[in-house]
N, C-alpha and C positions, 0 to 999 in steps of 0.2 A: 303318301305325302313325304316330302323331304324331311330329313332329320332336323330337329330343332337345335340350332347352335347356341350354346350357353345355357341350355335348360338343364337344371339339376334333376328335375322329375318331370313327369308329363304335365303336371299342373302348375309348375313354377317357372317363371322367367327371370333371369338375372340381368339387371340393367346396370351398365357401367356407371360409376360415379361421375358427376359433372360439377363444374363450378358455375355459379351465377355470373351473368355478364357484367355485374357491377357489385360493389360492396354495399351491403344494406345492414341496418341496425348497428352501424358503427358509432363510436362516441370518441370524445377527446378534443374536438374542435371547440374552442371556448366561445362563449357568448361575445358578440362584438357588434359595434355600431360601424357598419361598413361605409356609410355615406353620412356626412354631417357637414353641411355648408350653410352659410348665411350671406345675404347681400342686402345692402341698404339702398334706398332711393335717393337720399340726399344727406350730406354732412353739414348742412347749413344750420347756423344757430337758431334755436327755438322753432324749427320748422317740423311739421309732421313728417315722420320718417317711416316709409313702408318697408318692413323687414320681410324678406322672402327666405324661407327656410326649407331645406331638403334633407330628409333623413331616410336611412334604410338600415334595418337590423337583420341579422341572420337567425333571429328567433321570432316566435309568435309572441305578441303582447295581448293578453286577455283583457276582458272588460274589468274595469277597476284599476288597471295598471296606470302608473303616473310617469310622464316624461317631464322632467324639470329642466328648464332652460334658464340660465342665470348670466348676469353680466350687464344688466340694464339699469344699474343703480344711479347713473348720471342723468336718466330721463326725467323730464318735468311732468310726465303723465302721473295721474293720481292712481291709487290702488283701485282695482276693479275686479270684483269676484266673477264677473261675466264679460271679460275682455273679448270683443268680437274677433273671430278668425274668418279668413276667406281662403279660397283656393280649392283645388280638386280634392284634397285630402282632409279638409277641415271637418267633414262629417264624422271622422273617426273620434273626434273629441266633442261632438255636439255643437260644432261651430263656435266654441267659446273656450276660454281658459281663465284661470285665476291669476291675476297680476298683483304682486305685492311691491309697492313703490319703494318702501324703505330698504328692502333687501335686493330689489331689482330682479326678482324671480318671477318666472311664468310657469305655473303648474298646469299641465294638460292631462286631464283625466280621460282615459279611454272609455268610450261608451259603446263602441262597436269593435269587435275583435280585429286586430291588425295581423294579417297573415305573414308568414315568413317571407323575407326578402321583398317586402312591399316598399316601393319608393313613395315616401310621403312628401307632399308639397303643399305648403300653406303659408299664409302671411298674416301679419298684424301690424298695427300702426301705433307708434309711440312718438312723443314729442322730444326732440333733441335737447341736449343741455343748453342752458341759456347764457353761459359765460365762457370765454376762451381760457385756455390753460395759460399759465405764466410762460413768458419767454425766458429762455436761458442762454447763457453764453456758450458758444460752440466753436470748435475748429482753431482755437488759438494755440500757439506754440510758446515754449519758454522764451522770455524776453528780458532785455536789460532794463532794470528799474533803478530808480534813484533820482539824482539831480538831473533836471532837464538840460543842464549845461554839459553833461558828459557826452562825449562824441558818439557813443553807441546807444544812447537812450532810445528805448522803444524798438530796437532791432532784435532779430532772432538770435538766440544763442543755444549751444548744444547741451551744456552741462549745468543743471540747476545747482546753485550754491557757489559757483566759481565767479571770480571778478570779471565783469565785462570790460570795464576800462575806467581810467581816471584821467585827469588833466594835470600836467605839471604846471605849478604856479609858484610865485614869490621868489623864484631864483634870480640871482644877480650874477654878472660876469665875474670870473675869477681867473687868476693866472694859472697856467698849466702846472702840473705837478713837477717839482724840481726847480722851478723858476722863482725869482724874488720880485716883489712889488705887488701893486694892486691896480686893477682896471675897473673897479665896480661902478665908476661914474659913467661908464658906457652902457647904453641900453642894448637890447637885442636888435632893435632897428638900426642903431648906430653901427653895429658890427657887420651889418649887411652891406654897408658902404665901404668899399675897398680902402679909400683914403683914411677914413676914421678907424678902420680895422688896423691899418699900419700904425696909426698913432697909439692905439690901445696896445698893440704888440710891443711897441717900444718901451712901454711902462713895465713889461714883464721881462726882467733880465734873465737871460738864459732860457726863455720859453716864449709862449704866445698867450693872448687873451682868449679864454674859452667862453663862448656865449652860453647863456642859460637855455634850458629846454622848455621854457614857458609855452603853454598852449599845445604841447605835444602829448600824445597818449601814453599812459603809464598804467600799471607797472609792466615789467617784461613779460609776465605770464598772463596778461589780459587777453580775453577772447574778443578780438576786434575785427570788425568789417567783413570777414569772410561770410559767405552764405551759409545758412544752416545746413544745407545739403552737403556742402564741402566740409564743414567742420565735423559733421557726423561721421566722416570717413577717417578722421584722425584718431590714432590710438591714445594719444596723450596731448591734449591741446596746450598743456602747460610747458611742454618741451618742444614739440614739433613746430617748425616754422610755418606760418601762414603766408602764402604768397598769392598775389593777383597779377593779372597781365596789365601792365601800364606801358603804353607806347611800344607794344610788341615784345616786351621782356618782362620776366617775373620779378616782382619787387616785394620784399618783405614788408608786411604791414602790422607786425607785432608791436606791442608797446615797448617802452624803454624805461630805464631808471632815470629819475629826474636829475638833471645836471645844473650846477650853479649853487653858490652859497645861499643857504636858507631855503632851497627848493623843496617843495612838498608835492606828493601825489594826492591831489584833492578831487572832490566831486566824483568819487568812485561810484560805479553802479554794479549791482550783482545780478546774476542770471536767476530769475524767479519764474515759477510756474504760472501759467495763465489761470484766470478764475473760471475755468470751464465748469459748466453746470450751475453756476451762480445765477439767481434770478436777476433779470435786467429789464429796464424800461426803455432804453435807447441804445444805439450802437456804441456810444462812448463809454458805457458801463463795462464793456468787455475789454480785457487786457490781453496782450500778446498778439503779434502779427500772425497773419495767415501762414500756413505751412508752405513755403516756396518750393518744396520738393514735390508737391502734388502735381501730377500731370493733368493739365486742363482738358485733355482729350479722353481721359479715362476716369478721372475723379468727378464727384458730383459738383454741381456749380457752387454749393455752399462752401466747399473746401477750397475753391480757387478765387472766390470773390472776397477780397479782404474786408470791405466795410460791412458786409452782411453777416455779422457774427452773433447778433442778438436775435435769435430765431425761436419760433415755436415748432418743435419737432412733432409731427403727427404720431399719436399713440393709438395703434390699432387695438380696439376693444377686445377683451378676452371673453368671448361668448362660449359658455360651456354647457354640457347637459349630462344628465344621468337618467337611466330608465329603471324603474322598479315595479315589479308586480310579484305575485306569489310564486311564479316560476322563473322569473328573469331578474337578474341583478347585474345588468350590463355595467361595465366599468365607466369611469369618468371619461369624457371625450370633449376636446375643444373643437368648436366648429371652425372650419376654414372659411376664408373670405375676409374682406375689409369692411370694418364698421367703425367709423370715427365719430358718429353723431353723439355718443354718450360719454366719450372720453376726451376728444380734442376737436370739437366742431370748429368750422371756419365761417367766415363771413358769407352772407348771401351775395352772389355776384353773377355776372354773365361770363361764364367760362369760355364761350365762343362769341367773338365779336367780328363780324365780317361785313364789308361793304363792297359791292361790285357795281360796275357801270357798263353802259352799252357802247360808249364811244369816248375817245379822247380828242376828237376833232375840234378845232377852235370854232367857237360860236355855234356849235351844233347842239340840238336838243339831246339831253343825256338823262337816261333813266337810272337812278341810283336805287339799288336793292339792299336793304339792311336785313341781316340775319343775326339774331341774338338767341343764345341758348343759356338758360339759367341753371344753376345747380340746386334749384328748389322748385316747387310747384307754384306756378302763377295762378293762384286760386282766388283772386280778388277781382271779378269782372267789374269794369268801370272805375277801378281804383288803381290801375297801373298807369304810370306816367314815365316817359323817357325824355331826357333833355340832351340835345346835341349842342356843343359849343365849339367854336373854332372856325366857323365859316368866315371867309374874308368878307368885309362889309359890302363889296360889290358883287357878291354871289347872286345870280339871278335865278331864284326859285320860282317855278310856275305856280301861280296863285289860282284860287277857285274863281275869283273874278278880278279883273284888272284893278289895281290899286289897293286890294285888300291884303290882309296879313295871313289869311287862311291858305294852307297848302294841302291839297287833297292827298290822302294816303291810299294806296291800292294794295289789297292783300294778294298773296301769291297762290298759285295752283288752284284756282277756283274752277271746278268742273263738276258737272252733274251727269251721271249715267242713268238713263231711264231703265228701271227694272222691268222684268217680264210681267210682274204683277200689275204694273201700271198700264199694260196694253191688253186689249181684248180682240178676239178674232171672230168674225161673223161667218155664217155658212158659205157665203160667196167668196170667202178669202180676204175680205176687207179687214185691215188691221187699224185699230184706233188706239193711240197712246195719249193719255190725258195728263193734265197737271204738270207739264214740262216746265221747269223753272219755278215751281211753286215754293215759297218759303225763302227765296234768296233775299237777304237783307243787305242791299247795296244801293247806292246811287250809281246806276250802271253807266259805265263808259263804253262798254262793248258787250255784245252777246251774240255768239255764232252757233248755229245748229249744224251738226254733221250727222248723217244717217248712213248706216251700213246695212246691207242685206245679204244673208247667206245664199250662196249659189247652189243650184241643183247639183245632184251627183253627176259625175262625168260619164256614167254608164248609159245615160239616155241618148238616143240617136239625135234628137233635136239639138241637145246641148253640144254634142260633138260637132254638128254642123255650124253651130254658133261660134265655137272656138276658132274655126278656120275662116269665119266671115271677116273680110277686111274693112267693111264700111263702119261708119261711126255708130249707127244704131243696129244695122243688120236687118235681116228679114223679120217679119212679124213674130215668127216662132221664137225669136231670141228675146223678145220683150218680156219682162217680168212685172213692170209697173206701168200702169196707164195714166195715173194721175196722183198728185199729192196735194192735199189741202192742209194749210197751216192756219189755224185760228179762223176757220171758215172761209178762207180765201184760197182758191186754187192757184198754185204757183205755175209760171210758164214752163214749158218743157225745156226751154233753154237753161233753166236753173237746176235741172236734175237729169240723171241718166235713166232712160227707160230700160236699157239693157246693160246693167252694171257688170254682169259677168262676162260680157263679150271680150274675148282675148285675155281675160283675167289680168289685165294690166292694172297695177296699183292696188291689187287685192292683198289682204293681210290674213295671217292665220287667226282662227277663232281663239280669243283669249281664254275661253272656257275649256279649251282642249279638245273640242269637237273636230271631226275631220273636215267640216265645211270650211270654205274660204269666205271671208267677209269682203264684199266689194262695195265701193262707195256709190251711193245713190245721190246724196246731197252733200256738197262740199261747202262748208262755212257759209251758210245762209244767215244773213244779218237779221236777227229777230229782236234786237234791243227795243225797237219801237213797240212791238207787241207786248213785251213784258211791262214796259212803262205804261202803255195805254190801258192795259187790263188791270192796273193796280192803282189807278187814280192819279190825281194831279202831282203827287209827290213821288210817283213811280214806286220802286221797290224799297225806298228808304222809309219804311213805315214799320209799325209794331208787328204787323202780320207778314210783311215782306211781299214778294211778287205773288200775284194770283195764278200765274202760269197760263199755258195755252195748250191746244190739242192739235195733234198731227194725225191725219187720216191718209192711209195708202190704199189704193185700189189696183187690182190686177186687171190685165186686158181681158176682154170678153173672149171666151173660148179657151183660155188657159186652164187646163184641168188641174194643174199642180197648185196646191195652196201656198200662199206666201209664208215663208218661215219667219220666226220672231226676229224683228230688226233690232239692231243696236243703235240707240239714239244717244248722242252725246251733246251736252250743252256746255260750251266753254264761255265763261263770262269774266269780265273785269270791271271793277267799279270802286267807288270811294266808300270805305267803311268808316273812316274817321278823318278828322282834319287836324293838322298841326298849326300852331301859331309861330310865325317867323318874326323875330325881332331883329331887323336888319342892322340897327345901330350896334347891337351887342354881338352880332354874328351867332345868334342862338335860335335853335328850332326846338319848340316845346310840344311834345305829343302827350296830351292829357286824356284821362278817362278812357283808355283803351279797353275794349272788351276782351281782356286776356282770356285764353290765348288768341293770338291774332291770325293763326294759320291752322288750317284743317288739312291733315294728310290722309293718304289712303289708310283705312283701318280706323279712322276716328281722329279725335282732337289730341294733339300733343300739348300737355299742360306746361311745358317748359320752354316752348319756342315762340318767339316773336319774329315775324318776317313780313316785310311790307316794302313798297316802293314809292318813290316820289320823283318828280321830274325837275331837272334844272336845265339851264342853258349855259353851256361851257363859256369860259372866259374868251374874249375875242383875240387875246394875244397869248402866246405860250407862257406858262409859269409852272412852278413846281407844286406838288400836292400839299395841301394844308394838313395839319393834324387835328382830327375831330375827336373830342372827348365825349364819352357817354356816361351819364349818371342816371339814376332812376329810383323808383320805389313801387311797391306792389302791396297794397293793403297794409298789413302790420310790418312788412319788411321795408325798412327805410334805408337810405344811404347806400344804395347799390352803387359800387364803383368809388365810394368815398372812403378814404383811409381812416381807420380808427386809431392807429398809432404807427410808429416808425417801423415796427417789426413786420408789417405786412408787405408782401412783395410789391416792389415798385413805389413804395411810400417814403417820402422824405419827412413826413410829419403827419399829425392828425388833421382831419377836416379838409383835406385837399384830395383831388382826384388821383387815383393810383396811376402811375406812369406805365405799369405793366398790365393792369387788369382792365383799364378803361380807355386806353388810347388806341385809336385805329390809325395805322399808318399804311402807306402804299401809294398806288398810282391814281387813286380816285381824285377827280377834279384837277387833273394835271393840266389839261388843255395843250395840245401839240399844234404844230404848224401844218399838219397834214390836212388835206381837204376831206370832207365827209365821205366822198366816194372812194373807197379803198380798192375795189376790184370791179372790173367791167370786162366780161368775156362773152363771146357768142359762138355757138356750135351749130352745125347743120347735120342732117341725117343722110343726105344723098347729094352727089354731084352729077348724077346721070341727067342727060338732056330730057326735057319734057316730062319729068317725074315729080310727084309731090315732094316737097322739101320742108322738113320741120326744123 
């Protein structure tokens, strides 16, 4: 055998020392809360606020450990030793926590070990604070205060404590220095007349009559008329001359010493600081003009809007936490995110207000769609109402019946997709889908059925031949469907395609991600009468809603391939509620809405109201009116109504907010263009004696 390299003896092998591929059993990294964030669902006054919390620690937290979250003292929720928790990580705490209202603390006791670096996500609901914070004066600059007769009263000034200006008063005309006589019987106005000035000068031997400086600004070192931005560039406003451009040349606008016998500098004003941070109840409580040096393109709007100075500045709540167990003493950590509901809640309102229309053509039918998004949960079914005001008296809204005041409201996005569980397949390949449209609660205006069928795989010979077949239906082997029965009645073959996969024109990808292509078998079959007839005299506008109907699809005899599960879509529109239109007042009142009024993919959105109603445009061109929206939902009243002057767009209490509730735009404009905006025609071929589409 070969000699052993590195062997000290026949029975020993020396192995070279190596390092591990990573460091183990190290220490020195401190305990830390690596993720700590919080988000609220609404900042609205007195509303339930869903708080979503995410946490992650770089240590394990054992059973019995406590995570304390604090900063909820402004909540109206009462103490609860078993405050419910929800979310994927709530089980770590037994799906409950101990909430102490007085301190605003939430104590979460760990009942199941939390592993290292586990992202915890859970939520709880607390009621927001019920009163708004005080408004305070903001954004003012030093201003000239004193007598309102002073020339610079209320204007900006650069140096607090300096004299802004005074006015020369009580002076009378005097003879110039070195002359003899008196001309005090001449007034300042007299001396402006050249003839009278000559008379006055003749009374002053060896000189001339000097007019008084009554009405002019004084003293010489007054801070007068220059902009605050300009004055702030001066090193000494008491010495340096202030000039402005007048008629293309710089003119001094400093004050002067008062001239004339008995002249006094009266009604002086001094540069005083604004009352920033003082509590205010209206805009007039705040002193000091807005800072004119602020750039309106880079500064916030509060800094450049002069009148809006009594404001409520949002105060982001300080939500903090600590973690404690026998092995962990994680340091204090503030949660990131914005939470205003417990420190500075705001009014319940529609933060999104949008109205769209289908046409501006004069005298044309026009469908108006209203979309409203609230900053709180519309959780009061039957108690939500909306009022629109501002419609011109001659607005022609489409009524439920001629002469009535009821206006039908149509919800948006109403569609039902039949699930696979609603369909069954028999041994012969027949597919039956039941209860289509069941439970729809509407007075239907339309209901259309669309049916798609997955196509066979391209690898089959018959299907390949079908792909190249130029005829509408193709040979028998191309047919997948021989008959379709809707509610027990077989529909004519002219209403559906027996070979939907032929040429695969108009096919769409499978929305479930399968490789099959979905091709249309039935295109918008009107089934409104079926839904209404199957549901009694009142149609689907009943407590139980529509009864639904059944669709049966059969394959041709001799087709060995089974029919794949079809996709059945029911699109419908109808009246879910009625509004009352008061033509004399130009007011449309929508009462007892079953909020929320819209259902979106994934479920109900409890903040959204969206619906449509029809009008007839004005017969002659005119500009758009302004439509005001106000409303209420259960305990939430005065949506869009000002509580005080400090709210955005409010000129006072108890009036609609000009910023929060007014819809402006092109709606209901009515133009002179005819309803037909575009008319085009295209052809597929110009060859002689060939089919032309």
